[in-house]
C-alpha positions as CSV (number, residue, x, y, z in Angstrom):
1,M,-67.2,-62.1,-199.8
2,A,-70.5,-62.1,-197.9
3,K,-70.5,-61.0,-194.2
4,H,-71.6,-64.4,-192.9
5,T,-68.9,-66.1,-195.0
6,E,-66.3,-63.8,-193.5
7,T,-67.6,-64.5,-190.0
8,G,-67.5,-68.2,-190.7
9,K,-63.9,-68.1,-192.0
10,R,-62.8,-66.0,-189.0
11,G,-64.4,-68.5,-186.6
12,E,-62.6,-71.4,-188.3
13,A,-59.3,-69.6,-187.9
14,I,-60.1,-68.9,-184.2
15,A,-61.1,-72.5,-183.6
16,A,-58.0,-73.8,-185.3
17,E,-55.8,-71.7,-183.0
18,F,-57.9,-72.7,-180.0
19,L,-57.4,-76.5,-180.7
20,T,-53.7,-76.1,-181.6
21,Q,-53.2,-74.4,-178.2
22,K,-54.8,-77.5,-176.6
23,G,-52.1,-79.6,-178.2
24,W,-54.2,-81.0,-181.0
25,R,-52.6,-81.8,-184.4
26,L,-54.8,-80.4,-187.2
27,V,-54.6,-82.5,-190.4
28,E,-57.4,-81.2,-192.6
29,Y,-59.4,-77.9,-193.1
30,N,-62.6,-77.7,-195.0
31,Y,-62.5,-81.4,-196.0
32,R,-65.1,-82.0,-198.7
33,A,-66.6,-85.2,-199.9
34,G,-69.7,-85.3,-202.1
35,R,-72.1,-82.7,-200.6
36,G,-70.5,-82.8,-197.2
37,E,-67.8,-80.8,-195.5
38,V,-66.0,-81.0,-192.2
39,D,-64.5,-77.8,-191.0
40,I,-61.5,-79.3,-189.1
41,I,-60.2,-82.8,-188.7
42,A,-57.6,-83.2,-186.0
43,W,-55.9,-85.7,-183.7
44,A,-56.8,-84.9,-180.1
45,H,-54.2,-87.5,-179.1
46,D,-52.5,-90.3,-180.9
47,K,-55.6,-92.5,-181.2
48,L,-58.5,-90.1,-181.2
49,L,-59.5,-88.6,-184.5
50,V,-61.9,-85.8,-184.1
51,F,-64.2,-84.2,-186.7
52,V,-65.0,-80.6,-185.7
53,E,-67.9,-78.5,-186.8
54,V,-67.2,-74.8,-186.2
55,K,-70.2,-72.5,-185.8
56,T,-69.7,-68.8,-185.4
57,R,-72.3,-66.1,-184.7
58,S,-72.1,-62.3,-184.2
59,G,-74.5,-62.8,-181.2
60,D,-76.6,-65.4,-179.6
61,G,-80.0,-63.9,-180.0
62,F,-81.3,-67.0,-181.8
63,G,-79.8,-69.6,-179.5
64,G,-76.2,-70.7,-179.4
65,P,-74.2,-71.3,-182.5
66,E,-74.2,-75.0,-181.8
67,D,-78.0,-75.1,-182.1
68,A,-77.4,-74.9,-185.9
69,V,-76.0,-78.4,-186.0
70,N,-79.3,-80.2,-186.5
71,L,-79.8,-83.9,-187.3
72,R,-79.5,-83.4,-191.0
73,K,-76.1,-81.6,-190.5
74,Q,-75.0,-84.4,-188.1
75,D,-75.9,-87.1,-190.7
76,R,-74.0,-85.2,-193.4
77,L,-70.9,-84.8,-191.1
78,A,-71.0,-88.5,-190.3
79,R,-71.1,-89.5,-194.0
80,T,-68.3,-87.2,-194.8
81,A,-66.3,-88.5,-191.9
82,G,-66.8,-92.0,-193.2
83,R,-65.4,-91.1,-196.5
84,Y,-62.4,-89.5,-194.9
85,M,-61.8,-92.6,-192.8
86,E,-62.0,-94.8,-195.9
87,Q,-59.6,-92.5,-197.7
88,I,-56.9,-92.8,-195.0
89,G,-57.7,-96.5,-194.1
90,Y,-58.7,-95.7,-190.5
91,D,-61.3,-97.6,-188.5
92,W,-60.6,-96.8,-184.9
93,E,-61.9,-94.3,-182.3
94,I,-63.5,-91.1,-183.6
95,R,-65.5,-88.3,-182.1
96,F,-67.6,-85.4,-183.3
97,D,-67.1,-82.0,-181.6
98,I,-68.5,-78.6,-182.0
99,V,-66.6,-75.4,-181.4
100,A,-69.2,-72.6,-180.9
101,I,-67.8,-69.0,-181.2
102,I,-69.6,-65.7,-180.5
103,L,-68.0,-62.6,-182.0
104,R,-68.9,-59.0,-181.6
105,D,-67.1,-56.3,-183.5
106,D,-64.5,-58.9,-184.6
107,K,-63.7,-59.6,-180.9
108,V,-64.2,-63.1,-179.4
109,L,-66.8,-62.9,-176.7
110,E,-67.1,-66.6,-176.1
111,I,-65.7,-70.0,-177.2
112,R,-67.5,-73.2,-176.2
113,H,-65.9,-76.5,-177.1
114,I,-68.6,-79.2,-177.0
115,E,-66.8,-82.6,-177.0
116,D,-68.7,-85.7,-178.2
117,A,-71.5,-83.4,-179.3
118,F,-73.5,-86.1,-181.1
119,F,-73.6,-89.8,-181.9
């Protein structure tokens, strides 16, 4: 497995644990529809479905990890979220969050949870 893939998978596991500790109920990991993927889908509370993009970096020399969620990525996430909502018959409140993680030598230096990151 490529180093960046390992870093990404490690970040997703860290984010899942982080959100679970906040009391969130995680319902999907790496949900795919068409060309899109949502890293984590979770209920933040009974009526708020949150689509979470996890970005992990081994440093922040090129800006924060969240800076990688550009307009094209946001659009793809929104379309994928729409498919998921159709699939489960849900049309209520949603939100898009980003969990940005910085690792160094496999140690977590920083976790930033950006709520309502776009749209």
